[in-house]
N, C-alpha and C positions, 0 to 999 in steps of 0.2 A: 679683501679685508679680513675675512675671517677664514679659518682653514677648512678643507673639505671636510673634516671630521665634525667641525662644528656646524657647519652647515647641514650635514646630516642629522645632527641632533634637533636642530631647528625644524627640519623636514619632518621629523617623527613628532615633534609637537605640533606642528601645523596640521598634520594629518588627523588630529583629533578633533577638528572642527569642521564645519561644512566649507567647501573651497571658497563660497563668496564671503566667508568669515575668517579668513586666514589671520587677520590682525588680532583675534583673540588670542592668539600665541605670543603676545607681545612680551608679557611678563617673563614667560620662559625663555624667549629669545634674548632678552636683554641679560638674564641670568647667565645663559650659555655664553654669550660673548663677554660678559665681565669675567667668567671663569677662564675664558682663554687669555683675555689682554689684562686681568687684575683689576681693571677699572673700565669705566665707560666715558671715553673721550667724545667730544660732540661729533667727530665724523663716525665714531662707532654707532652712536644712536641714530644718526641719519643713516647709515648703511643699514641697520636693521629695519628702520621705517621703509626703506626703498625695498628692501628684501621681501617685507610684508605687505607691500603695495598700500600703504597707508600714509598719511601726512606726517611730516617729520615731527610737527607740533604735538601730534597725538602720542607719539613715542617719548617725546620730552615730557609731556605731562605724567605719564607713568614714571619715568625715570627719577622725576624731582619729587613725586608725591611719597613714595615708599623710600625708607631710610636703609633699606637693604642693598641699594645701588650706590656705588661709589662714583662720584662724579668728578673726583681728582684722585691722583696716585694714591693708593693705600698700603700699608704694609703687608707683608706676607700674611700675617695673622691679624684679621680685625677682630677686636675684642669688644662687643657691644653689651653693655651692662644695663639692666632695667634699673631706672630710678623712679618708677611709680611708686605711689603711696604704700601698697602692700609689701614691695621689696624694700623699700626705704624703712618701715617700720621693723624690717626684718634685719636690718643691719647693711643695706646697700652702701650707706654714706661711708661707713668704715672699710668696706671693700674696695671702693672707688678712690677712697683718700690713699688707701695702701698701694693699689695699681698706679696711681699718679706719682706717688712718690718713689716706687720701685722703678718705673719706666722713664720717669722724668718728662712726661708730658700730660697736657689736659686733654679734654674731650675734643675730638676733631683733629688731634695731632697725630703725627707719626714720628716714632723713634729715629734717631739720626742715622741708624743702620739699615732702615728701612724694614724692620722686621715685625713691628707692631703699630697699629692704629688702635687708638681708644675711642668709643663712640658712646654716647648715651643713648639709650633705647627706651621705647614706650613699653606698655604691657605685653609680655611675651606668652600670657596664657597660662603661667605656671605659678600663680600666686601662693598656693599652698607650700611650694617648695623653694620660696624665696630666700635670700636674693638670687637671681639667675643672671646668667650672661649666655651669649651665643658666641661661638667661635666660627669666623667665616660664614655666618649665616646658615650653618650646618649643624653643628654640634651645640647641645644646650647643657650647660652645667648648672646644677642647682644646690640650693643650701651652702651657698658661698660664705667662706670666712676669708680672711687675709691669709691664713696658712693653706687653705685649699687652693686659694688662687695662685699662690706660689708654686704649689705642686703642678698645677695645670701649666703654668709658664714653663717650669722644667721638662714637662713632656712634650712642650712643642719645640724645645730646643735640639 
C-alpha cells in the first residue's frame, strides 16, 4: 500500500515512542502517507491504522479532525488561507477574493487542471504577520496581498 521508503519514514517516527504506544505516531504516519499518495483514501487510512496496530476508527478520528489531511483528491498545491479574525482584519478577505477569482474556484475546490486546491484555514499562529497562508502545509506565506499572492502562484508554476 505504501512504498518501502514511506514505511521506513513511518518506522523512524514510530521509534520515537515506546513500543506499546506506536499509535502515537499516527499523525506523522498519515502525513507521510499523504505525501506519497497526494491524499488519504479510506484504504490508505485503514492501512496506516493496521500498520500501527490501532483501530481504524482511531486513525479516522485523527484524519477527520485536523484540516491538514486531504480526504479527497487535491491539487498539486494546496493553498490554505487563514480567515480567522486577526487575518481578516489585516486583509484576508481581499486575498481570498483575489485567489478565488484568479483560480476560478472556491474553498474546498480544485482547479480543472488539478494544480491548485483552495482551503479555508483556522488560526496558524502568525497573527502579527497576517494575512497568512500555508502551501501544502509546509511553507507559510505572511503579510499577503493580492500582488504577493500572484507572485507566490507564479513561483509555483
